[in-house]
VOKE-715833 format. One record per residue (C-alpha): residue number from 0; residue in one letter; x, y, z negated. Coordinates in Angstrom, 2 decimals, always signed. Layout:
REM VOKE-715833
{rec NUM, 'A', {X, Y, Z}} ...
This chain:
REM VOKE-715833
{rec 0, 'X', {+122.70, +83.92, -89.92}} {rec 1, 'X', {+125.75, +81.72, -90.30}} {rec 2, 'X', {+128.70, +84.24, -90.30}} {rec 3, 'X', {+131.58, +85.79, -92.12}} {rec 4, 'X', {+132.42, +89.35, -92.55}} {rec 5, 'X', {+134.81, +90.93, -90.03}} {rec 6, 'X', {+136.75, +94.22, -89.80}} {rec 7, 'X', {+134.11, +95.31, -87.43}} {rec 8, 'X', {+131.53, +95.33, -90.05}} {rec 9, 'X', {+133.73, +97.57, -92.42}} {rec 10, 'X', {+134.47, +101.23, -92.51}} {rec 11, 'X', {+136.59, +102.57, -89.55}} {rec 12, 'X', {+138.95, +103.94, -92.29}} {rec 13, 'X', {+139.03, +100.77, -94.55}} {rec 14, 'X', {+142.46, +101.66, -95.83}} {rec 15, 'X', {+141.20, +104.86, -97.38}} {rec 16, 'X', {+137.85, +103.39, -98.48}} {rec 17, 'X', {+136.89, +102.24, -101.95}} {rec 18, 'X', {+133.98, +99.96, -101.59}} {rec 19, 'X', {+131.68, +98.42, -104.53}} {rec 20, 'X', {+129.45, +95.35, -104.15}} {rec 21, 'X', {+128.03, +91.89, -105.18}} {rec 22, 'X', {+129.20, +88.51, -104.35}} {rec 23, 'X', {+127.73, +85.26, -105.37}} {rec 24, 'X', {+130.29, +83.24, -107.40}} {rec 25, 'X', {+130.05, +80.82, -110.47}} {rec 26, 'X', {+126.44, +80.57, -110.43}} {rec 27, 'X', {+125.51, +84.38, -110.18}} {rec 28, 'X', {+126.08, +87.58, -108.86}} {rec 29, 'X', {+129.54, +89.24, -109.42}} {rec 30, 'X', {+130.46, +93.08, -109.21}} {rec 31, 'X', {+133.47, +93.67, -107.18}} {rec 32, 'X', {+135.49, +96.44, -105.55}} {rec 33, 'X', {+136.96, +96.22, -102.08}} {rec 34, 'X', {+140.42, +97.89, -101.41}} {rec 35, 'X', {+142.53, +97.73, -98.37}} {rec 36, 'X', {+140.67, +94.43, -97.39}} {rec 37, 'X', {+140.79, +92.64, -100.67}} {rec 38, 'X', {+138.21, +91.81, -103.19}} {rec 39, 'X', {+138.76, +92.28, -106.69}} {rec 40, 'X', {+136.45, +90.68, -109.59}} {rec 41, 'X', {+135.68, +93.67, -112.09}} {rec 42, 'X', {+133.19, +91.89, -114.14}} {rec 43, 'X', {+135.61, +91.90, -117.17}} {rec 44, 'X', {+135.21, +95.84, -117.26}} {rec 45, 'X', {+131.36, +96.36, -115.92}} {rec 46, 'X', {+128.76, +93.78, -115.86}} {rec 47, 'X', {+126.72, +95.18, -113.24}} {rec 48, 'X', {+126.85, +97.54, -110.24}} {rec 49, 'X', {+124.77, +99.82, -112.45}} {rec 50, 'X', {+127.47, +99.83, -114.91}} {rec 51, 'X', {+130.15, +100.22, -112.30}} {rec 52, 'X', {+128.39, +103.36, -110.74}} {rec 53, 'X', {+128.18, +104.91, -114.26}} {rec 54, 'X', {+131.78, +103.97, -115.06}} {rec 55, 'X', {+133.97, +107.25, -115.11}} {rec 56, 'X', {+136.93, +105.42, -113.47}} {rec 57, 'X', {+134.97, +103.45, -111.15}} {rec 58, 'X', {+137.09, +104.17, -108.11}} {rec 59, 'X', {+140.05, +102.81, -109.86}} {rec 60, 'X', {+138.58, +99.72, -111.69}} {rec 61, 'X', {+141.03, +96.68, -111.37}} {rec 62, 'X', {+140.47, +93.16, -111.87}} {rec 63, 'X', {+141.64, +89.78, -110.59}} {rec 64, 'X', {+141.97, +89.42, -106.76}} {rec 65, 'X', {+139.23, +86.97, -105.66}} {rec 66, 'X', {+139.77, +86.83, -102.03}} {rec 67, 'X', {+140.22, +88.95, -98.69}} {rec 68, 'X', {+137.16, +90.66, -97.66}} {rec 69, 'X', {+136.82, +88.57, -94.39}} {rec 70, 'X', {+136.73, +85.37, -96.39}} {rec 71, 'X', {+133.17, +86.61, -97.58}} {rec 72, 'X', {+130.02, +85.03, -95.74}} {rec 73, 'X', {+126.50, +85.64, -95.17}} {rec 74, 'X', {+124.07, +84.17, -98.04}} {rec 75, 'X', {+122.99, +80.81, -97.30}} {rec 76, 'X', {+121.67, +79.21, -100.36}} {rec 77, 'X', {+124.02, +79.69, -103.54}} {rec 78, 'X', {+127.27, +79.53, -101.45}} {rec 79, 'X', {+130.18, +81.07, -103.16}} {rec 80, 'X', {+131.63, +84.18, -101.76}} {rec 81, 'X', {+128.20, +84.93, -100.33}} {rec 82, 'X', {+127.54, +88.86, -99.63}} {rec 83, 'X', {+124.48, +90.21, -101.49}} {rec 84, 'X', {+122.86, +93.51, -101.80}} {rec 85, 'X', {+125.28, +95.92, -103.34}} {rec 86, 'X', {+122.73, +97.33, -106.02}} {rec 87, 'X', {+121.10, +95.36, -108.87}} {rec 88, 'X', {+119.42, +97.25, -111.77}} {rec 89, 'X', {+118.92, +100.44, -109.78}} {rec 90, 'X', {+115.42, +101.39, -108.86}} {rec 91, 'X', {+114.73, +101.37, -105.03}} {rec 92, 'X', {+113.37, +104.76, -103.82}} {rec 93, 'X', {+112.73, +105.87, -100.31}} {rec 94, 'X', {+112.09, +109.41, -98.78}} {rec 95, 'X', {+109.89, +109.60, -95.52}} {rec 96, 'X', {+109.11, +111.73, -92.97}} {rec 97, 'X', {+112.42, +113.48, -93.57}} {rec 98, 'X', {+113.07, +113.96, -89.69}} {rec 99, 'X', {+111.04, +115.75, -87.18}} {rec 100, 'X', {+110.73, +112.98, -84.53}} {rec 101, 'X', {+109.60, +110.78, -87.34}} {rec 102, 'X', {+107.23, +113.04, -88.35}} {rec 103, 'X', {+105.35, +113.34, -85.19}} {rec 104, 'X', {+105.43, +109.46, -84.87}} {rec 105, 'X', {+103.66, +109.00, -88.23}} {rec 106, 'X', {+101.07, +111.42, -86.92}} {rec 107, 'X', {+100.73, +109.33, -83.97}} {rec 108, 'X', {+100.37, +106.03, -85.95}} {rec 109, 'X', {+97.69, +107.84, -88.09}} {rec 110, 'X', {+95.65, +108.86, -85.09}} {rec 111, 'X', {+96.05, +105.81, -83.30}} {rec 112, 'X', {+94.78, +103.86, -86.46}} {rec 113, 'X', {+97.34, +101.14, -86.10}} {rec 114, 'X', {+96.45, +100.59, -82.62}} {rec 115, 'X', {+99.71, +100.55, -80.53}} {rec 116, 'X', {+97.45, +100.87, -77.14}} {rec 117, 'X', {+96.41, +104.43, -78.02}} {rec 118, 'X', {+99.65, +105.59, -79.14}} {rec 119, 'X', {+101.12, +106.77, -75.81}} {rec 120, 'X', {+98.44, +109.02, -74.81}} {rec 121, 'X', {+98.20, +110.69, -78.27}} {rec 122, 'X', {+102.02, +111.19, -78.50}} {rec 123, 'X', {+101.92, +112.91, -75.00}} {rec 124, 'X', {+99.11, +115.07, -76.35}} {rec 125, 'X', {+100.75, +116.02, -79.59}} {rec 126, 'X', {+104.24, +116.81, -77.95}} {rec 127, 'X', {+102.52, +119.21, -75.54}} {rec 128, 'X', {+100.61, +120.84, -78.36}} {rec 129, 'X', {+103.42, +121.11, -81.01}} {rec 130, 'X', {+106.50, +120.88, -78.92}} {rec 131, 'X', {+109.66, +121.51, -81.00}} {rec 132, 'X', {+107.94, +123.75, -83.75}} {rec 133, 'X', {+108.04, +121.06, -86.32}} {rec 134, 'X', {+111.98, +120.56, -85.70}} {rec 135, 'X', {+112.30, +124.60, -86.12}} {rec 136, 'X', {+111.16, +125.18, -89.69}} {rec 137, 'X', {+112.52, +124.88, -92.94}} {rec 138, 'X', {+110.07, +122.72, -95.27}} {rec 139, 'X', {+108.15, +124.58, -97.70}} {rec 140, 'X', {+109.07, +128.06, -95.91}} {rec 141, 'X', {+106.94, +130.97, -94.87}} {rec 142, 'X', {+107.32, +129.90, -91.47}} {rec 143, 'X', {+106.32, +126.37, -92.22}} {rec 144, 'X', {+103.06, +127.90, -93.87}} {rec 145, 'X', {+102.34, +129.72, -90.85}} {rec 146, 'X', {+102.63, +126.68, -88.63}} {rec 147, 'X', {+100.69, +124.60, -91.05}} {rec 148, 'X', {+98.03, +127.22, -90.55}} {rec 149, 'X', {+98.09, +127.13, -86.87}} {rec 150, 'X', {+97.96, +123.35, -86.68}} {rec 151, 'X', {+95.02, +123.22, -89.08}} {rec 152, 'X', {+93.33, +125.65, -86.82}} {rec 153, 'X', {+94.16, +123.50, -83.72}} {rec 154, 'X', {+92.56, +120.42, -85.54}} {rec 155, 'X', {+95.80, +118.59, -85.62}} {rec 156, 'X', {+96.98, +118.85, -89.28}} {rec 157, 'X', {+98.07, +115.51, -90.95}} {rec 158, 'X', {+99.07, +114.38, -94.36}} {rec 159, 'X', {+102.38, +113.39, -92.51}} {rec 160, 'X', {+103.01, +116.93, -91.53}} {rec 161, 'X', {+102.37, +118.01, -95.11}} {rec 162, 'X', {+105.39, +115.86, -96.00}} {rec 163, 'X', {+107.39, +116.95, -93.20}} {rec 164, 'X', {+106.98, +120.82, -93.57}} {rec 165, 'X', {+105.34, +121.56, -96.79}} {rec 166, 'X', {+107.10, +122.09, -100.14}} {rec 167, 'X', {+106.92, +118.38, -101.52}} {rec 168, 'X', {+108.80, +115.58, -99.97}} {rec 169, 'X', {+107.56, +112.05, -99.77}} {rec 170, 'X', {+109.18, +109.85, -102.20}} {rec 171, 'X', {+108.08, +106.26, -103.19}} {rec 172, 'X', {+109.14, +103.23, -104.53}} {rec 173, 'X', {+110.20, +100.61, -101.89}} {rec 174, 'X', {+110.89, +97.56, -103.64}} {rec 175, 'X', {+111.30, +96.06, -107.12}} {rec 176, 'X', {+114.88, +96.00, -108.68}} {rec 177, 'X', {+116.84, +92.84, -107.69}} {rec 178, 'X', {+114.81, +92.33, -104.51}} {rec 179, 'X', {+116.57, +93.81, -101.80}} {rec 180, 'X', {+118.82, +91.66, -99.52}} {rec 181, 'X', {+122.17, +92.32, -98.22}} {rec 182, 'X', {+124.35, +91.94, -95.12}} {rec 183, 'X', {+123.83, +88.72, -93.20}} {rec 184, 'X', {+120.65, +87.60, -94.63}} {rec 185, 'X', {+117.13, +87.43, -92.63}} {rec 186, 'X', {+114.93, +90.41, -92.96}} {rec 187, 'X', {+111.19, +89.91, -93.14}} {rec 188, 'X', {+108.17, +91.59, -91.64}} {rec 189, 'X', {+104.75, +90.59, -92.51}} {rec 190, 'X', {+103.50, +87.50, -90.44}} {rec 191, 'X', {+100.27, +89.41, -89.88}} {rec 192, 'X', {+101.88, +92.67, -88.61}} {rec 193, 'X', {+101.69, +93.09, -84.60}} {rec 194, 'X', {+103.43, +96.32, -84.59}} {rec 195, 'X', {+106.37, +97.17, -86.69}} {rec 196, 'X', {+110.13, +98.15, -86.44}} {rec 197, 'X', {+113.64, +98.72, -88.48}} {rec 198, 'X', {+114.26, +102.11, -89.94}} {rec 199, 'X', {+117.95, +102.60, -90.07}} {rec 200, 'X', {+118.84, +104.88, -92.82}} {rec 201, 'X', {+121.56, +106.06, -95.07}} {rec 202, 'X', {+121.06, +105.45, -98.85}} {rec 203, 'X', {+122.45, +107.47, -101.56}} {rec 204, 'X', {+123.57, +105.71, -104.77}} {rec 205, 'X', {+122.61, +107.85, -107.82}} {rec 206, 'X', {+124.07, +107.07, -111.15}} {rec 207, 'X', {+121.98, +107.23, -114.60}} {rec 208, 'X', {+122.49, +111.12, -114.82}} {rec 209, 'X', {+121.22, +111.71, -111.98}} {rec 210, 'X', {+124.44, +112.22, -109.58}} {rec 211, 'X', {+124.92, +110.87, -106.36}} {rec 212, 'X', {+128.32, +108.43, -106.54}} {rec 213, 'X', {+128.15, +106.83, -103.18}} {rec 214, 'X', {+126.50, +105.66, -100.08}} {rec 215, 'X', {+125.44, +102.49, -98.17}} {rec 216, 'X', {+123.48, +101.67, -95.23}} {rec 217, 'X', {+119.64, +100.41, -95.44}} {rec 218, 'X', {+117.00, +99.01, -93.40}} {rec 219, 'X', {+113.48, +100.10, -94.73}} {rec 220, 'X', {+111.42, +97.98, -92.42}} {rec 221, 'X', {+108.12, +99.72, -91.32}} {rec 222, 'X', {+104.95, +98.10, -90.23}} {rec 223, 'X', {+103.45, +100.66, -88.08}} {rec 224, 'X', {+99.95, +98.95, -87.87}} {rec 225, 'X', {+99.43, +98.67, -91.48}} {rec 226, 'X', {+100.32, +102.24, -92.46}} {rec 227, 'X', {+98.70, +103.49, -89.51}} {rec 228, 'X', {+95.47, +102.40, -90.27}} {rec 229, 'X', {+95.89, +103.97, -93.61}} {rec 230, 'X', {+98.35, +105.94, -95.74}} {rec 231, 'X', {+96.92, +103.86, -98.74}} {rec 232, 'X', {+98.39, +100.70, -97.26}} {rec 233, 'X', {+102.09, +102.07, -97.69}} {rec 234, 'X', {+102.61, +99.67, -100.54}} {rec 235, 'X', {+101.38, +96.64, -98.36}} {rec 236, 'X', {+103.62, +98.15, -95.42}} {rec 237, 'X', {+106.82, +98.50, -97.31}} {rec 238, 'X', {+107.03, +96.15, -100.23}} {rec 239, 'X', {+107.38, +92.63, -98.90}} {rec 240, 'X', {+109.61, +89.55, -99.30}} {rec 241, 'X', {+113.03, +90.56, -97.98}} {rec 242, 'X', {+111.78, +93.60, -96.38}} {rec 243, 'X', {+114.64, +95.83, -97.91}} {rec 244, 'X', {+118.23, +95.55, -96.47}} {rec 245, 'X', {+121.20, +97.20, -97.98}} {rec 246, 'X', {+124.96, +97.04, -97.38}} {rec 247, 'X', {+127.32, +95.69, -96.65}} {rec 248, 'X', {+129.05, +97.69, -99.51}} {rec 249, 'X', {+128.66, +100.95, -101.15}} {rec 250, 'X', {+131.38, +103.45, -100.25}} {rec 251, 'X', {+132.13, +105.25, -103.53}} {rec 252, 'X', {+132.60, +109.09, -103.45}} {rec 253, 'X', {+136.16, +110.11, -103.70}} {rec 254, 'X', {+138.69, +112.43, -102.15}} {rec 255, 'X', {+138.18, +110.76, -98.69}} {rec 256, 'X', {+134.41, +110.39, -98.61}} {rec 257, 'X', {+131.66, +112.58, -100.14}} {rec 258, 'X', {+128.36, +114.23, -99.84}} {rec 259, 'X', {+129.38, +116.21, -96.78}} {rec 260, 'X', {+130.19, +113.07, -94.78}} {rec 261, 'X', {+126.88, +111.83, -95.82}} {rec 262, 'X', {+125.24, +115.09, -94.17}} {rec 263, 'X', {+127.45, +114.59, -91.12}} {rec 264, 'X', {+126.94, +110.91, -90.81}} {rec 265, 'X', {+126.12, +109.37, -87.29}} {rec 266, 'X', {+123.86, +106.17, -87.87}} {rec 267, 'X', {+123.69, +103.72, -84.43}} {rec 268, 'X', {+120.93, +100.98, -84.13}} {rec 269, 'X', {+121.14, +97.94, -81.90}} {rec 270, 'X', {+118.39, +95.26, -81.66}} {rec 271, 'X', {+119.16, +92.13, -79.76}} {rec 272, 'X', {+116.36, +89.60, -78.96}} {rec 273, 'X', {+116.67, +85.88, -78.51}} {rec 274, 'X', {+114.89, +86.87, -75.00}} {rec 275, 'X', {+117.52, +88.89, -74.07}} {rec 276, 'X', {+116.07, +92.45, -74.89}} {rec 277, 'X', {+118.44, +94.88, -76.31}} {rec 278, 'X', {+117.71, +98.53, -77.63}} {rec 279, 'X', {+120.01, +100.91, -78.77}} {rec 280, 'X', {+119.15, +103.86, -80.79}} {rec 281, 'X', {+120.93, +106.82, -82.63}} {rec 282, 'X', {+120.30, +108.65, -85.96}} {rec 283, 'X', {+122.16, +111.94, -86.87}} {rec 284, 'X', {+121.90, +113.05, -90.48}} {rec 285, 'X', {+122.66, +116.74, -89.33}} {rec 286, 'X', {+119.09, +116.77, -88.07}} {rec 287, 'X', {+117.50, +115.95, -91.20}} {rec 288, 'X', {+114.98, +118.41, -92.59}} {rec 289, 'X', {+115.69, +118.48, -95.97}} {rec 290, 'X', {+119.11, +118.16, -97.68}} {rec 291, 'X', {+119.99, +114.98, -99.54}} {rec 292, 'X', {+120.52, +116.45, -102.79}} {rec 293, 'X', {+117.09, +118.21, -102.68}} {rec 294, 'X', {+115.59, +114.73, -102.09}} {rec 295, 'X', {+117.53, +113.63, -104.99}} {rec 296, 'X', {+116.48, +116.46, -107.09}} {rec 297, 'X', {+112.81, +115.83, -106.18}} {rec 298, 'X', {+113.05, +112.24, -106.98}} {rec 299, 'X', {+114.31, +113.10, -110.46}} {rec 300, 'X', {+111.49, +115.81, -110.76}} {rec 301, 'X', {+109.89, +114.81, -114.22}} {rec 302, 'X', {+111.30, +111.28, -114.04}} {rec 303, 'X', {+114.20, +109.46, -115.36}} {rec 304, 'X', {+116.24, +106.45, -114.33}} {rec 305, 'X', {+118.34, +105.26, -116.80}} {rec 306, 'X', {+119.87, +102.38, -114.60}} {rec 307, 'X', {+120.28, +104.54, -111.61}} {rec 308, 'X', {+118.53, +104.52, -108.49}} {rec 309, 'X', {+119.37, +103.93, -104.83}} {rec 310, 'X', {+117.58, +106.58, -102.10}} {rec 311, 'X', {+116.81, +105.81, -98.80}} {rec 312, 'X', {+117.18, +109.46, -97.01}} {rec 313, 'X', {+114.81, +108.41, -94.03}} {rec 314, 'X', {+115.46, +107.79, -90.22}} {rec 315, 'X', {+115.41, +109.72, -87.01}} {rec 316, 'X', {+114.73, +106.33, -85.06}} {rec 317, 'X', {+111.46, +106.65, -82.92}} {rec 318, 'X', {+110.73, +103.31, -81.78}} {rec 319, 'X', {+108.90, +104.28, -78.66}} {rec 320, 'X', {+110.85, +102.39, -76.06}} {rec 321, 'X', {+108.41, +99.70, -74.58}} {rec 322, 'X', {+109.60, +96.18, -75.31}} {rec 323, 'X', {+106.66, +94.18, -73.13}} {rec 324, 'X', {+103.66, +96.17, -72.38}} {rec 325, 'X', {+103.98, +99.75, -71.04}} {rec 326, 'X', {+102.81, +102.31, -73.40}} {rec 327, 'X', {+102.83, +99.93, -76.07}} {rec 328, 'X', {+106.45, +100.86, -77.55}} {rec 329, 'X', {+108.62, +98.68, -79.42}} {rec 330, 'X', {+108.05, +95.87, -81.86}} {rec 331, 'X', {+109.99, +92.95, -83.33}} {rec 332, 'X', {+109.90, +89.43, -82.58}} {rec 333, 'X', {+111.52, +86.65, -84.44}} {rec 334, 'X', {+114.85, +86.11, -84.07}} {rec 335, 'X', {+115.88, +89.67, -83.26}} {rec 336, 'X', {+119.54, +90.78, -84.79}} {rec 337, 'X', {+119.32, +94.23, -86.03}} {rec 338, 'X', {+122.82, +96.01, -86.38}} {rec 339, 'X', {+122.94, +99.46, -88.25}} {rec 340, 'X', {+126.11, +100.94, -88.15}} {rec 341, 'X', {+128.22, +103.90, -89.44}} {rec 342, 'X', {+131.82, +104.91, -89.01}} {rec 343, 'X', {+132.71, +105.29, -92.54}} {rec 344, 'X', {+129.86, +102.83, -94.08}} {rec 345, 'X', {+130.44, +99.78, -91.86}} {rec 346, 'X', {+127.78, +97.66, -90.43}} {rec 347, 'X', {+124.65, +96.19, -91.91}} {rec 348, 'X', {+123.42, +93.17, -89.90}} {rec 349, 'X', {+120.30, +91.15, -90.42}} {rec 350, 'X', {+118.29, +88.74, -88.32}} {rec 351, 'X', {+114.24, +89.11, -88.28}} {rec 352, 'X', {+112.03, +86.71, -89.59}} {rec 353, 'X', {+108.54, +86.69, -91.29}} {rec 354, 'X', {+108.39, +87.60, -95.10}} {rec 355, 'X', {+106.60, +84.43, -95.36}} {rec 356, 'X', {+109.31, +82.40, -93.83}} {rec 357, 'X', {+112.44, +84.53, -95.44}} {rec 358, 'X', {+114.24, +82.92, -98.28}} {rec 359, 'X', {+112.02, +83.59, -101.31}} {rec 360, 'X', {+112.94, +85.76, -103.91}} {rec 361, 'X', {+113.75, +83.86, -106.93}} {rec 362, 'X', {+116.86, +85.70, -109.04}} {rec 363, 'X', {+115.20, +88.34, -111.06}} {rec 364, 'X', {+116.09, +90.39, -114.09}} {rec 365, 'X', {+115.57, +87.41, -116.51}} {rec 366, 'X', {+118.12, +85.20, -114.42}} {rec 367, 'X', {+120.53, +88.04, -114.21}} {rec 368, 'X', {+120.25, +88.40, -118.03}} {rec 369, 'X', {+120.98, +84.46, -118.54}} {rec 370, 'X', {+123.92, +84.79, -116.10}} {rec 371, 'X', {+125.18, +87.67, -117.82}} {rec 372, 'X', {+124.75, +85.97, -121.37}} {rec 373, 'X', {+126.40, +82.67, -119.99}} {rec 374, 'X', {+129.49, +84.59, -118.85}} {rec 375, 'X', {+129.92, +86.39, -122.16}} {rec 376, 'X', {+129.87, +83.25, -124.04}} {rec 377, 'X', {+132.31, +81.28, -121.60}} {rec 378, 'X', {+134.67, +84.46, -121.83}} {rec 379, 'X', {+134.27, +84.35, -125.67}} {rec 380, 'X', {+135.08, +80.36, -125.73}} {rec 381, 'X', {+137.91, +80.75, -123.18}} 
């Protein structure tokens, strides 16, 4: 994508928001703060976004003005001012099956064994037998246990329903650190996948002590054919080149934005194809079955994240609208433009390509360390 950020890509209340992110500048990623439409270089105080999230004065950090936010552009090689994924050293985690609709769709994928042609009939059968029961129970409750027993007796229990209404959430590692892409970059699906979709989500940003400090938008690309064949293919379905998008910026928690705003967030999805196809979707965080702080707690259970982590909270989006063949549902085509938007977080926009054709991931931890060392030397010499 050859594009520049516009005000439409930023929070509606930009004047009240404190945003954090990364841009490519002087041969590497630079941590920045955005206030009131201006971008400030805060690298003299914090070397990385991980440091920024841990900093006690994160919302009032200052530094030299770099540019206006609308001067920033989509990645296109090592261009100065390119918008990058707003995280760096954080581990990228994801919670799955946190909405009832997505739970039902995962059961359908499993029963169809990755065959989209069988999905419509299975969906109708499941909705007829389960109805709204899954939507109405608190995971891990006595009512959930009774529903589980009834579903087992009916022969329609599934491992996906276990994580939807059981006591333990599904939390997995989505991607390696530094591998996520940002606003405007091409997002990848495996070239051997024929049934896939975006997953528009709110993503919490957690500090090294386990406290949520902000939120952003994410696209946790899903390969329905791979995961549908076997849940053991989750790694292959989820962790591929350019398959994890975040951005455009992290909105830091402050007096104007906090966890209750995350709980109330409304997320919209738009997919626009080069063939003229258009799909609009909507996800309300009010319908999540597990509270975001409970998902954070379960992620931290008997685990530490010394550089913090990003946590995808799951999606309500169920890709059942037919694109070509009746009953087949939705799948991506090359060139699709995916826009995920929330009023207080802005808009994450990416164009779909294959993971094989997307820009290769070459800037890893070692490159970041070399860049930071070179900047420190340049600063000392100056």
